[in-house]
Residue, then its C-alpha position, 0 to 999 in steps of 0.5 A: x500500500x505504501x509503495x502504491x502511495x509512493x508511486x502516486x506521489x512520485x507521478x504527481x511530483x513528476x507531473x508538477x515538474x514537467x508543468x513547471x519546466x514547460x511554463x518556465x521555458x515557454x512563458x519567458x519572452x525573449x523581449x524580457x530583461x536579461x535576468x528574467x529570461x535567464x531565471x526562467x530558462x534555468x528553472x526550466x532546465x534544472x526542474x526538467x532534469x530533476x523530473x526525468x531523474x525522478x521518473x527513472x528512479x520510479x521506473x527502476x524501483x521494484x518492490x519484488x526485488x529489493x536487492x536491486x538498488x539502482x534507483x538510489x543513484x537516480x534519487x541522489x542525483x535528483x536531490x542534487x539537481x533539485x538543490x542546484x535548480x533553486x540555488x542557481x536560479x536565486x543566484x542568477x537573478x541577483x542584479x547586484x550580489x553581495x560579497x557574502x552571497x558570492x562566498x556562500x554560492x561558491x561554497x555550495x558549488x564546491x560541495x556539489x562538485x565534491x559530491x558529484x566527484x564522489x558519486x562518479x568515483x564510487x559508481x559505474x552505471x548506465x541508464x538501464x542498470x548497474x554493472x556492479x553495486x557496492x555491498x552497502x546497497x544490499x545491506x542498509x541503503x538509508x544509513x550509508x554515509x554517501x546517502x547521508x552526505x547527499x542529504x546533508x549537502x542538499x540540506x546545506x544547499x537549500x539553507x544557503x539558498x534560503x539565506x541568500x534569498x532572505x538577504x535579498x528578498x526585495x529583489x525577488x518577485x516570487x521570494x515568498x513562494x521560493x522560501x516556502x519551497x526551500x523549507x519544504x525541501x529541507x523538511x523532505x531531506x530531514x525526513x529522509x535522514x530518519x530511520x524510515x525507509x527512503x522509499x516508504x517515507x510518506x512524510x518526505x514525499x509529501x514535503x517534496x510534493x509541496x516543494x514542487x507545488x510552491x515552485x509551481x506557484x512561484x513560476x506561475x506568479x512570475x510568468x503569468x500572474x506578475x506580467x498580467x498584473x504589470x499589464x493591468x498596471x500599465x493599462x491604468x498608467x496608460x489611462x492616467x497618462x491619457x487623462x493627463x495628456x488630455x488635460x495637458x492638451x487642453x492647457x496647451x490649446x489654451x496657451x497656444x490660443x493665448x500665444x496666438x492672440x498675443x502674437x496677433x496683437x504684437x503683429x498689429x502693433x508692429x504693422x499699424x502703431x509704430x509710434x514708440x510711446x504708443x507701442x510701449x504703452x500697448x505692450x505694458x498693458x498687454x503684459x499686465x493682462x496676460x500675466x494676470x497682474x496689476x502692474x507692469x514696467x518696461x525698461x530699456x538699456x542706456x548707452x553705457x549699460x549701467x542702468x535701465x531707463x523706464x520708458x513705459x509703466x502700467x498701474x504704477x502711480x509714481x514710476x521711477x525714471x531709471x533703475x540701476x543694474x547692480x545687485x538686482x533681478x534685472x541685472x541677472x536677467x540681462x546677464x543670463x538672458x533668461x526670465x526670472x521670478x521672485x514669488x516672495x519679495x519679503x525674502x529679498x529686501x534689496x530688490x528695487x520695486x515700485x512703491x504703490x499707494x493702496x497695495x504692496x507688491x509680493x511677487x514679480x517676474x522679469x524677462x529680457x527684451x531681445x532683438x536680433x539676439x541682443x538684449x535691449x531692455x527688460x519687461x516686468x510684471x508685479x502681483x500683490x499675491x505670493x507665488x503668483x508666477x510659475x514656470x509656464x509664466x516664465x516661458x510665456x513671458x520669455x517668448x513675449x519678450x522676444x516678440x515685444x523686443x522686435x516690436x519696440x525695435x521696429x518702432x524705434x527704427x521707424x521713428x529714427x528713420x522718420x526723424x532722419x527723413x525730416x532732417x534731410x527735408x529741412x536740410x534740403x529746404x535750407x539748401x534751396x533757400x541759400x542756393x536761390x538767393x544772394x540776399x543775406x536778410x532773406x537767407x537768415x529770415x527763411x532759414x530761421x523758420x526752417x530751423x525752428x520747425x526742424x527742432x520743434x521750437x516755439x520761439x526763434x530769433x535770427x540775426x546778422x552780425x554787424x561789421x564791428x563784430x559786437x552788435x547783431x541786427x535782428x532780421x527775423x523773429x517768430x513768436x518773439x514780441x520783445x521790442x528789440x532791433x539790435x543786440x549788443x553782446x556786452x549786455x549778455x555776458x553769459x552769451x558771449x563765451x558760447x558764441x566763441x565755440x562756434x558750435x550749437x549748445x543747449x543752455x538755460x533760458x536766462x542766458x538771454x533774458x528776453x527769452x526767460x520772460x516768455x516762458x511759463x511755469x511749466x516750460x523746460x526753461x532751456x534755449x539753444x544757441x546756434x552760431x552761424x560761422x565759417x572757419x571761426x568767422x561769425x556771420x550770424x546767430x539763431x536763438x531757439x526757445x521752448x515755451x512748453x515741456x519738451x522731451x529730453x531726447x528732442x534737445x539732444x540734436x546738436x549734430x543736426x543743428x550744427x549741420x544746419x548752421x554750417x549750411x546756412x553759414x555757407x549760404x551767407x558766405x556765398x551771398x557775402x562773396x557775391x555782393x563783394x564781387x559785385x562791389x568790386x566790379x569783377x566782370x569782363x568789360x567786353x563780354x559782361x561776364x565774370x572775369x578770371x579773378x571772379x571765376x577763381x574766387x567763386x570756384x573756390x567757394x563752390x568747391x567748399x560748399x559742394x564738399x560740405x553739402x555733398x552735392x556735385x559741382x561741374x565746370x565747363x571750359x569752352x573754346x572757339x574753334x579756329x578763332x584766329x582764322x576768324x580774326x584774320x578774315x574779319x579783323x579784331x574789331x569784328x572778333x570782339x563783337x563775336x566775343x560780346x555776342x557769345x557772352x550774351x549767349x552764355x548769360x541767357x542760357x545758364x541758370x541763375x546760380x551758375x557763373x559764366x566767365x571769360x577765362x582768357x582770350x577766346x576761352x570761356x568757363x562756366x561754373x555749375x553748382x548742384x550739377x551732375x556730369x550728365x546735366x553738365x553735358x546736356x547744357x554743354x551740348x545745348x550751348x554747342x548747338x546754339x553757337x553752331x546755329x548762331x550767325x555772327x558779324x562779318x567784315x561786310x557789316x552783316x551777320x552771316x559768319x559762322x563759328x563753332x565751339x569745343x567744350x570740355x567738362x570736369x565734374x566733382x562728385x562727393x559720392x565718389x570722393x569726399x575730398x574736393x579737388x583744388x581749383x587748379x585740379x578741376x580746371x586742369x581736368x576740364x582743359x584736358x577734356x577741351x583739348x580732347x574735343x579739339x583733337x577729335x575734330x572740334x565742335x563737340x563736347x567731351x566729359x572728363x572722368x569724374x573727379x575721384 
């Protein structure tokens, strides 16, 4: 009966072993991590070997022939293989084995090697039967030292496996089941050490069955249950991730809509609201709204980058005019080029913040304004709540700072360009005034009006200096009702040193007392002194005043004022020289044209003027073809009549600002201010055709004689060369062009190279 029960338990154990091996072998995916895959294969291999040995032991045992003890060999090897299965499985699944665990593992390995060596030495067998068996197997197999050693070593290996497992329990998914299996294995081997026969020890067989059962549960949990639980957990995580993604998507949609709305507003500002002040105010308002704050501030870096100039605020009663960069949040933002925030300003008393009347600031956020990769300023928002700003606000304000920086830079560039265009417009008006008249009073009167408009002044007085260099005659006054005809420098001692610099300057209004009396209480109380001088020769003076408030940047236009004063001075000098020339009667008596001396002075002045105003100047040299033959044919008296008639032709066919002159003999010259090479060539060709078609006096007293002229042109273009040529150089070039015209057959116009 015991044998039948033993066989039934043995068959049950073998079935459990095969099931464990099958599940472990096919249940571990190759996609699993290395240690899990290795653990499953190790359990499968060792348990399968133990099951096969158990089957061989069951088949070898014969109750009718108790002397046949070959089954003991299979039973002992099965015990060792079973112990190895659990030991190596536990060992191989350790990701970070401890030194003590390694020592225990190698100790158990040595015990196994020793036992296997003993078995191989004492036994010689095949899978079918033993050829020779030691005599102890026929006497008492259960008490033989080799059997006892096998059981003790198996118990020792199970104990070592249990120790390793207990020390590293957290690393094992199925540690609880394996522990129970090891305990049942130890109990089974201890039962086999008792006096009861190995083959009929039912308690030992039951313990072995339980050991296999719990190993089966461990394999089931590891291969099937745990992956399923992980799959469920993964499913829950995916569901939670989907919920989180939905929330994030919703938030991102809100952020995207907010960003699109913001960029749309900034785009609108860039395209339609290019006034700097309006742009800055609109951005400050937008930042306050988007950051859900109550106040905001925009500061731009000054030229030396030591402080920020506050250019726009929102919700701040008394904003500061400038903010230093040392030891403050703004300095860190500019230096690191990132947005920063402080959610509790009470912890940072050194941070400068606006002072509010009805509330206090608890949090602030600051981001750089960036244009073309360069920081041009900062933008800040303030809140009365603690922890008002988060990482999302930092990222959003950073993006806003980049677009806002571009909008501000565009507005500033537009205003700067607009200002330059206005300056060019007024310079052109002054140039036109000085080039169309030689009356000094008219020049100072018109130019005073131009200068006042160009600098947005409210009051202007223009005056010319008298011959004594001490008194000024007031020529023009705009919005100046003070009864003053003459101004003596001795009466205004603070004004005289300013005139000696010969450069425009800003000074207090009381420098010229009549101006100070015109100012109201809210006026800036500044005035500009604009000396009109050429090479430290004072010709006149323009005084400008502002009766109302004016922004400081409007006063910082000294360079432009100096350009206007220089242009006016050149116009006045030209008028003075022209009048002097008229007084000195510097004209040719035969032709009525300017003589050589007049020509030399006028050309010198016009070359200076052309270089200063960066305007072209052309010179025409004209020579009559074969004039000697004309004199020889008709006489010198008739020749003089021809020259007089030619002088009239030149006078009537040039502009008012041009100067035709008799250069010498039959050679004439024409100075053409504000005239390019092409324009000069057109005029030269016109004159050549008129002369060719004109009839001149002959010796019979009629006008049937004909003559032609050759013309050479030289042009100075400031766009090609900033340095003007000398009077001799430009005359030489025009003469060379004239010689070339003669050489090529006469009666033609040749243009020389542009002076460079």
